C-alpha positions in Angstrom: 112.5 64.1 175.0 110.9 62.4 171.7 107.0 63.1 171.2 104.9 60.1 171.8 103.0 58.8 168.7 99.6 59.2 168.9 96.7 56.5 168.9 94.2 56.5 166.4 91.8 57.3 168.8 93.5 60.3 170.0 94.0 61.8 166.8 89.9 61.5 165.9 89.5 63.4 169.4 92.1 65.9 168.4 90.6 66.1 165.1 87.2 66.7 166.6 88.2 69.4 168.7 89.7 71.1 165.7 85.8 70.6 164.3 84.2 72.3 167.1 86.3 75.0 167.4 85.7 75.3 163.6 89.4 75.0 162.6 88.3 72.4 160.1 87.2 73.6 156.6 84.3 71.6 155.5 83.6 70.7 151.6 80.7 70.1 150.6 79.6 68.8 147.4 80.8 65.2 145.6 84.4 64.0 145.9 86.4 63.5 142.1 86.4 60.0 140.5 89.7 58.9 139.5 88.3 59.6 135.6 87.8 63.3 136.6 91.0 63.5 138.3 92.3 62.3 134.4 90.7 64.4 132.8 92.4 67.2 134.4 95.4 65.5 133.8 95.2 65.0 130.3 97.8 67.5 129.2 100.5 65.5 131.0 99.1 62.0 130.3 99.2 63.1 126.5 102.5 64.3 126.5 104.1 61.1 128.3 102.4 58.9 126.1 103.6 60.8 123.4 107.0 60.0 124.7 105.9 56.4 124.4 106.4 56.2 128.6 104.5 53.1 130.1 100.9 53.2 132.2 102.8 51.9 134.9 105.2 54.4 135.0 102.9 57.4 134.4 101.0 56.1 137.2 104.2 56.3 139.4 104.7 60.1 138.1 101.0 60.7 138.6 101.2 60.0 142.2 104.9 61.6 142.5 103.5 64.9 140.6 100.5 65.5 141.4 99.6 62.8 144.2 96.8 61.2 142.1 96.4 57.5 143.0 95.4 55.3 140.2 95.4 51.7 138.5 97.2 51.2 135.6 94.3 49.5 133.9 92.2 52.9 134.8 95.1 54.9 133.1 95.1 52.9 130.2 91.1 52.9 129.7 91.2 56.5 130.1 93.9 56.8 127.0 92.2 54.3 124.9 89.1 56.6 125.3 90.1 60.0 125.7 93.2 59.7 123.7 92.2 57.8 120.8 95.0 54.8 121.6 94.0 51.5 120.4 94.3 48.4 122.9 96.6 45.9 122.1 95.5 43.2 120.6 96.1 40.0 122.5 97.0 37.0 120.6 94.5 34.1 120.3 94.5 30.7 120.3 94.0 30.3 116.7 97.1 32.7 116.1 99.4 30.5 118.9 97.9 27.5 116.9 99.0 28.7 113.4 102.5 30.1 115.1 103.7 26.3 116.2 102.4 25.0 112.5 104.9 27.6 110.8 107.6 27.1 113.6 107.5 23.0 113.0 110.3 21.2 111.3 110.7 21.9 107.8 109.5 18.9 105.3 112.7 18.2 104.6 113.1 16.5 107.7 112.1 13.0 108.1 109.9 11.0 110.7 111.1 8.8 113.3 109.8 5.6 111.9 112.2 6.0 109.0 115.3 5.7 111.3 114.2 2.4 112.4 115.4 -0.9 110.7 112.3 -2.6 108.9 112.3 -5.7 111.6 111.9 -3.1 114.6 108.6 -2.1 112.7 105.5 -3.5 114.3 102.5 -3.7 112.2 101.1 -0.9 114.1 104.1 1.3 112.8 103.5 0.4 109.4 102.0 2.9 107.3 99.9 1.9 103.6 
């Protein structure tokens, strides 16, 4: 016969019974922060980064191999701070504008107004 899934309330009552019976170890002290966990895993993280493994992939590996859940942004900050990795430089608006200018039409190209017959040019189109 299949065992019925316990409700949250039933699981809580069972846990309370185990606590009263002294069957649950109560650990005193503060829990480790994610950053402290990453400090302990630094050798593994360093080895993975040396192999150019992406942060998101390392996050999956840490969860699978060590049961540690951490955001890729936390891992990235750790690697920059502790492993000395430099942040990627984002393209600024100025950089994007200069790229757009450099990819514009070469100077040998002519303006579309040059293709119009003179009788179709208005006074507004005429350049002096």
